[in-house]
Every structure is written in structure tokens, then in C-alpha cells.
C-alpha positions as CSV (number, residue, x, y, z in Angstrom):
1,M,-7.9,-13.1,-14.2
2,G,-6.7,-11.4,-11.0
3,G,-10.2,-10.9,-9.5
4,C,-12.9,-13.0,-7.9
5,L,-16.6,-12.9,-7.1
6,A,-18.4,-12.8,-3.7
7,G,-21.9,-14.1,-3.5
8,T,-23.6,-17.2,-4.8
9,I,-20.9,-18.1,-7.4
10,T,-18.3,-20.2,-5.7
11,T,-17.3,-23.1,-8.0
12,L,-14.3,-23.4,-10.3
13,S,-16.7,-24.1,-13.2
14,H,-17.2,-20.3,-13.4
15,A,-13.4,-19.5,-13.8
16,V,-12.5,-17.4,-16.8
17,A,-9.2,-16.3,-18.3
18,D,-10.0,-12.6,-18.5
19,W,-12.3,-10.3,-16.5
20,R,-14.1,-9.3,-19.7
21,Q,-15.4,-12.8,-20.1
22,L,-16.8,-12.6,-16.6
23,A,-18.4,-9.1,-17.2
24,G,-19.9,-10.5,-20.4
25,R,-22.0,-12.9,-18.3
26,G,-23.9,-10.1,-16.6
27,R,-24.5,-9.8,-12.9
28,L,-23.9,-13.2,-11.3
29,A,-23.3,-12.2,-7.7
30,D,-23.6,-9.4,-5.2
31,A,-20.0,-8.2,-5.2
32,V,-16.7,-8.5,-7.0
33,L,-13.1,-8.2,-5.8
34,I,-10.8,-6.5,-8.3
35,C,-7.2,-7.6,-7.6
36,T,-5.6,-7.1,-11.0
37,Q,-2.3,-5.3,-11.4
38,D,-2.4,-1.6,-10.7
39,R,-2.9,-0.4,-14.3
40,I,-5.8,-2.8,-14.8
41,H,-8.1,-1.4,-12.1
42,A,-10.1,1.3,-13.7
43,E,-11.7,-0.5,-16.7
44,P,-13.0,-3.5,-14.8
45,A,-14.2,-1.3,-11.9
46,E,-16.2,0.8,-14.3
47,A,-17.6,-2.3,-16.1
48,F,-18.6,-4.2,-12.9
49,A,-20.1,-1.1,-11.3
50,G,-22.2,-0.6,-14.4
51,L,-23.5,-4.1,-14.0
52,G,-24.6,-3.4,-10.4
53,Y,-21.8,-5.2,-8.5
54,H,-20.6,-3.8,-5.2
55,I,-16.8,-3.6,-5.5
56,L,-13.8,-4.2,-3.3
57,L,-10.9,-2.6,-5.2
58,E,-7.3,-3.2,-4.4
59,K,-5.2,-0.1,-3.9
60,P,-4.2,2.0,-5.7
61,M,-7.5,2.8,-7.3
62,A,-5.8,3.7,-10.6
63,P,-2.4,5.1,-11.6
64,D,-3.7,8.6,-12.5
65,E,-6.2,11.2,-11.3
66,A,-8.6,11.0,-14.3
67,A,-9.1,7.3,-13.9
68,C,-9.6,7.6,-10.2
69,R,-12.3,10.2,-10.8
70,R,-14.0,8.1,-13.4
71,I,-14.2,5.2,-10.9
72,V,-15.8,7.4,-8.3
73,A,-18.2,8.8,-10.8
74,V,-19.4,5.5,-12.1
75,V,-19.9,3.8,-8.7
76,E,-21.9,6.8,-7.5
77,K,-24.0,6.9,-10.6
78,A,-24.6,3.1,-10.3
79,G,-25.4,3.4,-6.6
80,V,-23.1,0.6,-5.7
81,M,-20.7,0.4,-2.8
82,L,-16.9,0.7,-3.3
83,A,-14.3,-0.2,-0.7
84,V,-10.7,0.5,-1.6
85,G,-8.0,-1.8,0.0
86,H,-6.6,0.8,2.4
87,V,-6.3,-2.0,5.0
88,M,-4.4,0.2,7.5
89,R,-7.7,2.0,8.3
90,Y,-9.2,-1.3,9.6
91,T,-6.6,-2.5,12.2
92,P,-7.1,-2.5,16.0
93,Y,-4.0,-0.4,16.3
94,T,-5.4,2.3,14.0
95,R,-8.7,2.3,15.8
96,A,-6.8,2.9,19.1
97,V,-4.6,5.7,17.7
98,K,-7.6,7.4,16.1
99,A,-9.6,7.2,19.4
100,I,-6.8,8.7,21.3
101,V,-6.5,11.6,18.9
102,E,-10.2,12.2,18.9
103,S,-10.4,12.1,22.7
104,G,-8.4,15.3,23.0
105,Q,-5.9,13.9,25.5
106,L,-3.0,14.9,23.2
107,G,-4.5,18.4,22.7
108,D,-4.3,19.8,19.2
109,I,-2.0,17.8,17.0
110,M,0.7,20.2,15.7
111,T,3.2,17.9,14.0
112,V,3.5,14.4,12.8
113,Q,6.5,12.2,11.8
114,H,5.7,9.0,10.0
115,L,8.1,6.3,8.7
116,E,7.5,3.5,6.3
117,P,10.6,1.2,6.5
118,V,10.1,-0.9,3.4
119,G,13.1,-3.1,4.1
120,F,16.1,-3.8,2.1
121,W,15.0,-7.3,0.9
122,H,11.4,-6.2,0.3
123,Q,12.6,-3.4,-1.9
124,A,14.8,-5.8,-3.9
125,H,12.0,-8.3,-4.2
126,S,9.1,-6.1,-5.2
127,Y,10.5,-2.8,-6.4
128,V,13.8,-3.7,-8.1
129,R,13.2,-7.2,-9.4
130,G,9.5,-7.6,-9.1
131,N,6.2,-6.4,-10.6
132,W,6.3,-2.9,-9.1
133,R,9.8,-2.0,-10.3
134,R,8.7,0.4,-13.0
135,S,6.2,3.2,-12.9
136,G,5.0,2.5,-16.4
137,L,4.2,-1.1,-15.5
138,A,2.5,-0.5,-12.2
139,A,2.7,2.9,-10.5
140,P,5.2,5.3,-8.9
141,M,6.6,4.0,-5.7
142,L,4.6,6.5,-3.5
143,L,1.4,5.3,-5.1
144,A,2.2,1.6,-5.2
145,K,3.5,1.3,-1.7
146,S,2.9,4.4,0.3
147,C,-0.6,5.6,-0.7
148,H,-1.5,3.7,2.4
149,D,0.6,6.1,4.5
150,L,-0.8,9.4,3.2
151,D,-4.3,7.9,3.5
152,W,-3.6,6.8,7.0
153,L,-2.3,10.1,8.2
154,A,-5.4,12.0,6.9
155,W,-7.7,9.4,8.5
156,I,-6.0,9.5,11.9
157,L,-5.9,13.3,12.0
158,G,-9.3,13.8,10.6
159,R,-7.9,16.7,8.6
160,A,-7.6,17.2,4.9
161,P,-4.1,17.7,3.4
162,L,-3.8,21.1,1.6
163,R,-0.3,21.5,0.3
164,V,2.6,19.2,-0.3
165,S,6.3,19.0,-1.3
166,S,8.4,16.0,-1.8
167,F,11.9,14.8,-2.5
168,G,13.3,11.5,-3.5
169,S,14.9,9.5,-6.2
170,L,16.3,6.1,-7.4
171,T,19.8,6.4,-6.1
172,H,21.3,3.1,-5.1
173,F,19.8,0.3,-7.2
174,T,21.4,1.5,-10.4
175,A,24.2,0.3,-12.7
176,A,26.5,3.0,-11.3
177,N,26.6,1.2,-7.9
178,R,27.2,-2.3,-9.4
179,P,30.2,-3.9,-7.6
180,A,33.3,-4.6,-9.6
181,G,33.1,-8.0,-11.2
182,A,29.4,-8.5,-10.5
183,A,27.5,-10.8,-12.8
184,D,24.0,-10.2,-14.2
185,R,22.7,-13.0,-12.1
186,C,23.3,-13.8,-8.5
187,V,23.8,-17.6,-9.0
188,A,26.8,-16.9,-11.3
189,C,28.2,-13.8,-9.4
190,P,31.7,-14.0,-7.9
191,V,30.8,-11.2,-5.4
192,E,27.4,-12.6,-4.4
193,A,28.5,-13.7,-0.9
194,S,29.3,-10.1,0.0
195,C,26.0,-8.6,-1.3
196,P,23.2,-8.0,1.1
197,Y,20.7,-8.2,-1.8
198,S,21.7,-11.7,-2.9
199,A,18.7,-13.5,-4.3
200,P,20.0,-17.0,-3.3
201,R,20.5,-15.9,0.3
202,L,17.0,-14.5,0.5
203,Y,15.0,-17.2,-1.3
204,R,17.0,-20.3,-0.4
205,G,17.0,-19.1,3.1
206,M,13.2,-18.9,3.1
207,L,13.0,-22.4,1.6
208,E,15.4,-23.9,4.2
209,R,13.5,-22.2,7.1
210,G,10.1,-23.5,5.8
211,E,8.9,-20.0,5.0
212,H,7.0,-21.1,1.9
213,G,4.4,-18.2,1.7
214,W,5.0,-14.7,0.3
215,S,7.5,-13.8,-1.0
216,L,8.9,-17.2,-2.0
217,S,5.5,-18.1,-3.5
218,V,5.9,-15.3,-6.0
219,V,9.2,-16.7,-7.3
220,V,8.1,-20.3,-7.6
221,E,4.8,-22.2,-7.7
222,D,6.4,-25.5,-7.0
223,V,8.2,-24.8,-3.7
224,S,11.2,-27.1,-4.2
225,A,15.0,-26.7,-4.4
226,G,15.0,-27.7,-8.0
227,A,12.3,-25.2,-9.1
228,L,13.9,-22.4,-7.1
229,D,17.3,-23.1,-8.7
230,E,15.7,-22.8,-12.1
231,A,13.9,-19.6,-11.2
232,L,17.1,-18.0,-9.9
233,R,19.0,-19.1,-13.0
234,D,16.4,-18.0,-15.6
235,G,13.6,-15.9,-13.9
236,P,13.4,-12.2,-13.0
237,Y,14.0,-12.8,-9.3
238,G,17.5,-14.0,-9.8
239,R,18.8,-10.9,-11.4
240,C,21.4,-8.6,-9.9
241,V,19.7,-5.6,-8.3
242,Y,22.2,-3.4,-10.1
243,A,21.3,-4.9,-13.5
244,C,17.5,-4.6,-13.6
245,D,15.2,-2.3,-15.5
246,N,13.7,-0.7,-12.4
247,D,13.0,3.1,-12.3
248,V,10.9,3.7,-9.1
249,V,12.5,5.6,-6.3
250,D,14.3,3.8,-3.4
251,H,13.7,6.6,-0.9
252,Q,11.3,9.5,-0.7
253,V,10.1,12.1,1.9
254,V,6.8,13.9,1.7
255,A,6.0,17.1,3.6
256,L,2.4,18.0,4.1
257,E,0.4,21.0,5.4
258,L,-3.1,20.0,6.6
259,D,-6.1,21.8,7.9
260,S,-5.6,23.8,11.2
261,A,-1.9,24.4,10.3
262,T,-0.9,20.9,11.2
263,T,2.3,19.7,9.5
264,A,3.4,16.2,8.7
265,T,6.3,14.3,7.2
266,A,6.1,10.8,5.7
267,T,9.3,9.0,4.8
268,M,9.6,5.9,2.7
269,T,12.9,4.2,2.5
270,A,14.3,0.9,1.2
271,F,17.3,1.1,3.4
272,S,16.0,-0.4,6.6
273,Q,15.2,-3.7,8.3
274,A,11.7,-4.7,7.2
275,A,9.5,-3.5,10.0
276,G,6.1,-2.0,10.8
277,R,5.4,1.6,10.2
278,S,6.3,4.0,13.0
279,T,4.6,7.3,13.9
280,R,5.0,10.2,16.3
281,L,2.2,12.6,17.0
282,F,3.1,15.8,18.7
283,G,0.2,17.5,20.4
284,T,-0.2,20.6,22.7
285,R,-0.9,18.4,25.7
286,G,1.0,15.2,25.0
287,E,3.0,13.0,22.6
288,L,2.1,9.7,21.0
289,T,4.7,7.2,19.7
290,G,3.5,4.0,17.9
291,D,5.1,1.2,15.9
292,G,2.0,-0.6,14.6
293,Q,1.8,-2.8,17.7
294,T,2.4,-0.7,20.8
295,I,1.3,2.9,21.6
296,R,3.2,5.1,24.1
297,I,1.5,8.2,25.4
298,Y,3.4,10.8,27.3
299,D,1.3,13.4,29.1
300,F,2.9,16.9,29.5
301,L,0.9,17.8,32.6
302,S,1.5,14.7,34.7
303,R,4.8,13.8,33.0
304,A,3.5,10.2,33.1
305,E,3.9,7.6,30.4
306,R,1.2,5.1,29.4
307,L,1.6,2.0,27.2
308,I,-1.2,0.5,25.1
309,T,-1.0,-2.7,23.1
310,P,-4.2,-3.0,21.0
311,S,-3.0,-5.8,18.7
312,P,-1.0,-9.1,19.3
313,A,2.7,-9.1,18.9
314,G,3.8,-10.1,15.4
315,A,0.6,-8.8,13.7
316,K,2.5,-6.1,11.8
317,D,4.0,-8.3,9.1
318,A,2.4,-9.2,5.8
319,A,1.9,-12.8,6.7
320,A,-0.2,-11.7,9.7
321,G,-2.6,-9.9,7.5
322,H,-1.4,-6.3,7.9
323,G,-2.0,-6.3,11.6
324,G,-5.6,-7.4,11.3
325,G,-6.4,-4.9,8.5
326,D,-7.0,-7.5,5.9
327,A,-9.7,-9.3,8.0
328,G,-11.1,-6.0,9.1
329,L,-11.5,-4.8,5.6
330,M,-13.2,-8.0,4.5
331,D,-15.5,-8.0,7.5
332,A,-16.5,-4.4,6.8
333,F,-17.1,-5.0,3.1
334,T,-19.0,-8.2,3.4
335,G,-21.0,-6.7,6.3
336,A,-21.9,-3.7,4.2
337,V,-23.0,-5.8,1.3
338,A,-25.1,-8.1,3.5
339,T,-26.8,-5.3,5.4
340,G,-26.7,-2.4,3.0
341,N,-24.9,-0.3,5.7
342,R,-22.4,1.8,3.8
343,D,-21.1,3.3,7.0
344,L,-19.2,0.0,7.7
345,I,-16.8,0.9,4.8
346,L,-14.1,3.2,6.1
347,S,-12.3,3.5,2.7
348,G,-15.1,4.5,0.4
349,P,-14.8,6.3,-3.0
350,R,-14.6,9.9,-1.8
351,E,-12.2,9.2,1.1
352,S,-9.9,7.1,-1.1
353,L,-10.0,9.7,-4.0
354,A,-8.9,12.4,-1.5
355,S,-5.8,10.5,-0.4
356,H,-4.9,9.5,-4.0
357,L,-5.1,13.2,-5.0
358,A,-2.6,13.9,-2.3
359,V,-0.2,11.2,-3.6
360,F,-0.5,12.5,-7.2
361,A,0.3,16.0,-6.0
362,A,3.3,14.8,-4.0
363,E,4.7,13.0,-7.0
364,R,4.2,16.2,-9.1
365,A,6.1,18.1,-6.4
366,R,8.9,15.6,-6.4
367,L,9.3,15.6,-10.2
368,N,9.0,19.4,-10.6
369,G,10.6,20.7,-7.5
370,T,7.4,22.5,-6.5
371,V,5.0,23.0,-3.7
372,E,1.7,21.7,-4.9
373,T,-1.8,22.5,-3.8
374,I,-3.8,19.3,-3.4
375,P,-7.0,19.2,-5.5
376,H,-10.4,18.7,-3.8
377,A,-12.2,15.4,-4.0
378,G,-15.7,17.0,-3.8
379,R,-16.8,16.2,-7.3
380,A,-16.0,13.1,-9.2
381,D,-16.0,15.0,-12.5
382,A,-14.0,18.0,-11.2
383,S,-10.8,18.9,-13.0
384,S,-7.5,19.0,-11.2
């Protein structure tokens, strides 16, 4: 089903094969978590909102502007709470960075540089071989992976993005870059040993090291050498990265103009070591550099540097819950449902719609070679 209930219904006797079966039973709990694939968000969100469920919706809200606006309209009409899974808003690191910006110690923020280093193996796993490899199956790369980043920038700065341009393409993971003699599958490939994107090296290495969570758990349910060998031989995760049906970009840069003439760039690239996002904020009185764990502040007046570590080392990876963001989002959502305090939710319908509109505009700019004005999120039924 790809979703679950929060409230009084907790037993497996209520499991269903499809979300429609669950919706057909009426309102059974206080809230629902919608964790289906990207293109199956809007319809269940509209249905469960209509039944009176509060909703925690995985990001992205939906793959197009019209569907996002419909979700906002229906939750507002129903009077239910909606939290979108922008977990980066909820981390201790984010709270610290936002507090520094709002304190004024950096002065006015003039420029921002932000990097999302997806990682060479993560790109190969999720966006070349995996479920998010094609825009038509899931969403464009910027929406599927980096809607977090444009949302985070607007949240940190407290400023609305106004105009956007973008450049990027699928350049490397194509048949044109297939090594001479390469086979369609890594297990039968004579050049596999020299390929950094080798599936056996990645997944067998994880198995041998005892790393049996994500992403190995996506490849096999039975975490064993035999099951993995079969998956690499017959399944999608054993394919050559140069012989897949992927079409999403493998690198992209977004340039934004925000309120108060602030400018920002956000870069997403597959060609990196998998690491936490890094950000530099350039203000009129100081500069901030952060990597998801540690914050460095340089003061122009005193020329002194200060280090802040708001979250424990290692919390930036997916296994650690997005630096505390997963737990932060769940605490905020369940707290809001329990108390009725909507202010606990930092990624509500209007805020999330605004950042999605920026992503859609950036993708139009990339495809059309234009500078796009970002639509306003003020009315759920407004046209673009």
C-alpha cells in the first residue's frame, strides 16, 4: 500500500493491498502517513483529507503544480493538518543556522552557495538503476531529490524566491559513455573491475561489511549471498549504468533571485563522494559555512572565527535519520495532531507549495533556456 495509519489502528488485521480499500472504510484514525511513490501522492491525499484525516505526506507533494494546488485546496477546505516530508527543516543543525541568520550577526545575507553532493553510488542506485531513474515514473531529479534544497534555502533565509534560471542534463550515464566491451549486466562484464559504478562491488561490499539496511534492503528482502547473486543476475540493480532506461539529469545548477536582492545558487551533482549538503552564507557582517554537522562563523569586525556543532557526528547520513530531521518531523506532526497546535508543523501546505513552485519554475527554465518568474503560492486555486 505504501502508507500507514497513526492513531488507534495498529494491528496487521487492518492491512490492505491498496490505499483505496483503506479509504473505503471511512475514518479509522486521527492521521495517515502517505508514503507511496511520487506519482501516487495527490489522489490519496485528496481522499484522506476529505475523510478528515490529518496527513503526513512524503515529498514531493506531487509531480506537477496543478496536483500540488489541489492538495492544498482540499486540506484547507477540510480543515485538516498537512505536514510535508521536508525533514531538513526539522534538524538541530537547521535550527541553529536559522537562528544565526535571524540574529543579525551575519548582517544582511547577500549571497548563498549550496551544494547537494548526491554521491556517485547513490546516483547509480536510485537515479540510474532505481525507482527514481525516469521523470515519467517518479519526478524530475530536482523535484525528487533536491526539492529539499530549494525549500531549505527559502526557509533559512526567510525570503521568497522570485526568479530562477537553471542548467543541467543527463550527460554521463548514457550509452555513449559505455566502456568498450561492457556487458549489459555487471556480473557478466569483462570490465566490471575497473568501473566505479560496479553493482557487485557496491552491494556485495555492503553485505560483507554487515550493512544490511538501505540501500541493500532495496535490492533484496532476504539479505543473503544467494539472494543477492540472483538479484544482480536478474534484477534491475544489477544492470550496467550505461545500459539502463534512465532519463533524469546527473548534474544541475539552479540560480535564484530572492526578496531583498539576495542571490543563491544550488548545485546538485552525482559526481561526488556521498556526503552531507554544504552551504555558505555571505552576509554584510560575516560569513557562515556549514556541512550539515558543523557551523563555522567568521566575523568581519573582529576577524574571529567561531565553531558550532549542533548535532552529533555522523548524523548527516540517511541511516541516521537525516541528521535528526526524521524524528523531528514525526515529533512535530504527532504533537500537532495530539494538541491541535498547527504551529508545530514547519512544512505545512502553503510553505511546501511555495518551494514546489520554485522547483517547477527551475525545471521549466532548464528545459526552455529561460529565466522564469516563480508563481505565488497565496491561493490554492490560483493559476500559474
